[in-house]
N, C-alpha and C positions, 0 to 999 in steps of 0.2 A: 087609634090603638089604645087599648085600656090595659094598664098593668095592675095586677092584683097584689097589693102589699100585705105581707103577713108579719105581724109583730114578732120581735125577737123572742119574747117569752114563749109564744106558741111553738116556735121552731125548737127551742130548747126542750119544751115538754114533749114534743114529738120524738126527739132523739133520745132523751134520758128518761122519759116517763114523767108523769105528774108528780109534783112535790120534790123533785130532785134539784137542790140548789147548793149543796155542800160537797166537800171532798170526802172520800172514804178514808178510813184509817190506813189502809194499805197505801193509798196515794200519798198521804202525809208521811208515812214511814219511808217510802222510797225517796221523797224529796229531802227529808232529813238525812238520810244516808248519803245522798249525793253531796249535800252541803258539808257533811262531816268529812268526806273524802277530799273535797276541795280545800277545806280548812287545814287538814293534815298536810297537804301539799304546799299551801301558801305560807303557813306560819314559819317554818325554818328559813324560807327565803326572805321574809320580812326581817327576821333576826339577823341574818347575814348582811342584808342591806343596811341595817341600822349600825352594825359594827363597822362596815365599810365607810359609812358616812362619818361616824365618830372619829375613826382613825384619820380620815381625810381632813376633817374640820380641825382636829388638834394639830396636825402637821401644818396646815395653812395658818393657824394662829401663831405657831412658833415662827414660821417664815416671816409673817407680817411683823411680829414684834422684833425679830432680829433686824429686819430692814428698817424699822423705826429706830432702833438703837444705832444702827449704822448711819442713818440720816441725821440723827441728833448729834452724833459725834462730829460729823462733817460741818453741820451748821454752827455748832458751838466751838469748833476747833479744839475740842477737849476729849479726853478718853470717856467712853461710855461702856460700862460693864453690864453683862447679862450673867447672873449667877443662877445656876441650876441646882436643884435639890432632888436627886434621884430617888431618895427614900420617900419623899412626900409628893412625887410626881408634879413638881412645881418649879417655877423660876420667877425671878424679879429683875427689873431693869434698875440697877442701883442708882440712887439719887434722883429718880424720876417719880413724881407724885401721880397717883391714880386720879384720873380726871373726875371720876364719880365720888371718890372718897379721899379728900385731901389729906387725911391723916395716915393714909396707907401708901406704901411704895407700889408702883405699877408692876403688875405681874399677872400670872395665871396659875391656877391649880387645875391641872389637867384631869385629875381623878374626879372632880366635881362635874355637875351638869354644865353645859350640854355635852361635854366631851366624853366623860367616863373612860378616859384613856390612861395608859401608863407610860412613863419614860422607862424604856427597857434597857437602853444602853446609851452611854455618853462617852465619847472619845474626843476631848478637846485639848490634846497636848499634855495630858497628865493631870489636869485639874478640872473642876466643874464650873469654871468661869471663862467667859469669852469676852475679851476687851477689844473694842474698836477704837483705834487711835483717831486723832483729829482729821485724818484723811479718809476715814472709813475703812481702813485696812485692819483685819482682825489680828490679834497677837498669835493666833494659831489656827490652823485648819482643823477639820475633823468631821465627825458624824454624830448625829443625834437620832436615836431610833425610838419611834412612838408606836404603841400597839393598843388596839381596842378589839377585844374578842379575838378573832382569828385573822385580823387584818393588821398589817404592819407597814409603816412608812419610814423611809430613811432619808434624813436631811443631810446634805453634804455642804460644808462651808469651805470654799476655796481660800487658801491662805494668801495667795498673790493678789487676788482681786476683791475678796470679800463677798463674792457672789454666792448665793444660796440656791441649791437645787433640791428638788424632792423627787424621790422615786418610790414606786410601789413594789414591795417585796412580794415574793411568792406566798401563796396561802400557807398560813401557820396552823399546824394541828393544835387544837385546844387541849 
């Protein structure tokens, strides 16, 4: 049995004619239009996903730092304060040095990268300071609300136990 093999270029020439190896302008315009439509659909979703990530990351950072302050109070059997600055979207753990910069107090500025989030509301018993005693119990319970874009997270501090929980709020209109 003998199979006659025809080169691919000869087949292409038979289908498209001789010398046809490129796309037509119409084909390129159609492909560009399809890509433009897909981009218009995808870009808002990427922006929404980024805002969701930033709100989540900022809230997790606060939770981790509150747990650090609570643990430090327990291990040292001394009070540990976390002081929030709503106007500057930041907080510090008073008396604790930053491990990267020994001249700075440990804390975070949430409006900076990578978070680009805002402290929207703070209810910690009338002040902007949360103090964990030597047993890890906070001086007050309350809530901290963090927002990035249209996404918001609420952190709740239980006064009896010092436990911190995070909840996702409904979509916020920009």
